[in-house]
N, C-alpha and C positions, 0 to 999 in steps of 0.2 A: 467549156474551159478545161484544159489538160490537167491531169493529176501528176504531180512531180514526186510525191512521196508515197510509195506503195505500202501495202499492209505489212509486208515483211520488213521493210526498211523502218517504218514507224515502230514496229514491235522491237526491233533491234535497238533503236534509239531509246525507247522507254526502259529497256533492260539496262542500258548503259547509265542513264540518268538517275534511275530510281535510288541507288545508294546515296546520292548527294542531296536528296530533297530537303533534308533537315540540317545540312552542313554549310549552307550558304546564306549569309545575311544580306539583305538589301540595304542600300544607303540610307542616310538620315534624311528625313523629310525636309523640303525646301524651307518651310517656315521655322525650322529649328537651326538653320544655318545663318551665318553672318553674311552681311552684304559682300564682304570680301571673298568669302568662299563661293558664293553664287557667281560673282564676276569671274573668278579664276576658273570655275567650271566651264563657263562660256568660252573663255580664251583658250582653255585646254582643248576644247573640241576642235578648234582651228588647228592647233599644233599637232594633234595626233594623226591628221590625214596624211597617209603615205607611210607613216612610221609611228608606232604607238609610244615608244620609250621616251622621247623628248616631252610629249604631252603629259605622260605620267609623272615625270620629274617636275614639270612646271606646276602640277597640281598638288604635289606632296612634299617637295623639298622646301623647307622653311625659308632658306636664303633666297631661292628663286621666287617663291611666293611674295616675299617682301619687295623684290625688285619690280614686280608688276602689280603691286597692291593699288587699290583705289586712291589711297592717300598719295602714293608716289606719282601715279599717272595724272592726277588732277593738276599737277604742277605744269603740265604741258598744255598751254592754252592754244597752241598752234597744232593743227592736224598734221602738218608736214613734220614738225619736230617729233610729235608722238609716233608717227609712222617710222621715222628714222630710228627712234629708240626701240620700238618693238621689233624692227628688222634686226637690230643688233642683238637683242635677246634671243630671237629665233635662230640666228646664225650660230651663236655661242652654244645653244642647246642642240644643234644639229637637226633642226626641224627641216623636213623635206619640202621641196617646191617653193622655196623663198627667193630664189634667184640671187645673182651676185650684187645687185644694186637695189637699194630701198625703193626706188621709183618703180621697179618692176615686181615688187613683192606684193602679190595679191593677198597673201595671208596677213601681212602687217596692215595693209589697207583695210581688210575686213576687221581686224582687231580694233582699229581706230573707230570704225563705224559702229561696231558693237559696244565699245566702251561708251561712246557718246549716247547711244540708244539707252543703255542701262543707267547712265549717270543722270539722265533727265529727272527721273523721280526716285532713283535708287533701285538696285537689283531686287530687293524684296517686293517693292511695288510692281516692278515688271513681272515677276513670277506670280504675284497675286492676280494680276490680270490674266495670265496664262491659265492659272488654276480655275478661273471662272468660266472658261470655255466648257460647253456642255458635254462634248465628246472628246475622246482621245484623238480622233482624226482632226478635229478642229484645233486641238492643242498643237499637233504636229504641223498643221498648215500655218498656224500663227507664228511658231518659231521660225519656220522656213521663210515666211514672208518678212518678219521683222529683224531677223539676224542674218548677216552675211556669212557665206561659206557654210551654211547649214543645209545639209541634204537629208536623205532618208535616214541614214545611220545616226548622224549627229543629233538630229531632233529627237529621235527615239531614245538614244543613249542618255541624253540630258533628262528627258522626262522620267525614264526608269530610275536613274540615279537619284533624282530629287523626289521620288515617290509621287510623281504626278500622273503616272500611267502604269497599268498592270497588263493590259492585253495587247502589247506590241513587243517587237523584238528589234534590237539594234544589230541587224545581221552584218557581220564583218568577215574578213578573210579567214579568221579562226573558225567561225561557225560554218562557213561554206567549206572549210577544210574538213570538218567533222562530217558534214553531209556527203562530201566526196568519198570519204572513207567507207560509208555505208552504201555507196553505189548511186547516190543522187547526183545527177549532172544538171546543173542549172547555171543560168547567167544572172548574176546579182542585179544588174541594171534593168533587165527586161521584165522580170517577174518577181520583183522584191515583195510586193504585198501578197501575192499568191503563195509564195514559200512561207511567209510569215503566218498567214492564215492556216496553212496546212500543219505547220509545226505546233501551233497553239491547239488546233482541233484534234490532231492525231497523237500528239506526244504530251503536251502540257495538261490539257483537260483530263484525259484518262488517268494521269498521275495525281490529279487533285492539286496542281500548282498553277501559278499564273504564267503567262508568256514572259513577263519580266523576270521571274525567278528562273525559268528555263534558259533564258538568254544569259543570265549571270552564271549559271552552272556550266553551260557550254563554253563560255569565255574563260572563267576562272579555273576550270578543271580541264582545259583544253589538252594539255600534255598528257595527263593521266588517261583521258578518254581515248586519245590517239593510240596509246599503248595497249588499250583494251580491244581496239578494233582491227 
């Protein structure tokens, strides 16, 4: 198996990350969150694909959160009507890849499917089932299997944010941008898990931090890190 992160590159990353080890806090655990917060986290993962800003607004703007709350969406007994509504929300937020017409909006369709999935027994019950998976790999697989529009990054980001995983990383364009700055040339789609393993083994573990915390440092301190490299 090829090595993508050299000793020198790993050392450089550790030097960059070290000052931030105690300055980043991970998210609140899933079992301390409301059903609504858990649902909006899932919906936000669909919205951020292609452009993060609309998804961040959806998850943090009180007015927008109310517009997609469980109470509000339960009024839509028809999947068609709910897809139309979510499409309108996504368009107003500037979410990418939604298309001009609701019928062609795969993100809105995924939002409907995921809402129905979580609404069966409630979001907390859903994530309680995910938490019972024995390994992080099983948790990732379960999310990708049960939720639409959930890939490598979305599943890991959700697990990290809800404190359901420690030894994984939600590799996105920002993190790959940092890797590129230190000379690492990789293709996100082809070797995702390999890069994840190497970053945890060669950067996170020697620093005494989890892969989840390394992920959040690289994401949240992205601009400052780029200035240092």
